[in-house]
N, C-alpha and C positions, 0 to 999 in steps of 0.2 A: 554533461561536459564539465571539466574542472576549471575552465576559463571562460570569460565572456568579455565582449567589448561593451564599454559604457561610455555614452556621450557625456562630456563634461563642459563643453562650450561649442559654439557653432563650428562645424567641420573638424572638431578634435575629439578623439576618443582615447580611452584608457583600456588597456588589457589588464583585467583584474581576475583574481581567483574567485571561484564560486563558493569555496569553503576552505577549510584547513587542508594542507598538503602533508602527507606522511611519507618520509623517505623510505621507511621500511616496506611500504606498499608499492610506491613508484618512485625510484631514485632520480629519474631524469625525464623531462618532457621535451619533445620536439614540436614546436608550435609554428604553423605556417599562417601568416597573415596575408590575405589576398584582397586588394582593393581594385574595383572595376567601376568605370564611369558608365553613363548611359548614352555615350556618343555612338555615332554610326561611322565607321566601325568602333566598337568600344575599346578604350585603352585600359590597360591594367598594369599593376605592379604587385610584386610579392616579396616577402622577406621571410627568412627562416630564423627562428629564435630557439636556441638550445638552453634549457633551464635546468641547472643541477640543483637538487634539493639538499640542503645541509641538514645534519642530524642534530637533534637536541635530546637530552636524556629525559624522555617522557614516561619512563617506567620506574616507579619507586622500587627500592630494594625490598625483597621478600625474605623473611626469615621463618624457619620451621617452628621455632619456639618464641614465646614472648620475651625471654631473657636467657642469658648464658652465664655460667660461672666458670672462670678460668683462672689459673694461677700462672703468673709470668715471673720468671726468675729475674732478680736484679742484675744489672750490668751485662745483659746479653749483647752480643754484637749487633750492629744495625741490620735490620732485615730478618732477624731471628723470630 
């Protein structure tokens, strides 16, 4: 599982990631949190959380050669 509930004080929990998340693998998570007590009959509550993963540039640029030699003319228009 990508997420887990962690107790951080009495009767309080955090929803935390189990590891790094990668938008290129899974861009969105739909998480359902369900809480049920031990009563007779048991009472419960649930909530849905939609988590959109933002992207970071985690891939360094790759070049075919260790260096390139080019000649650029002076006074070119912008974008040339």
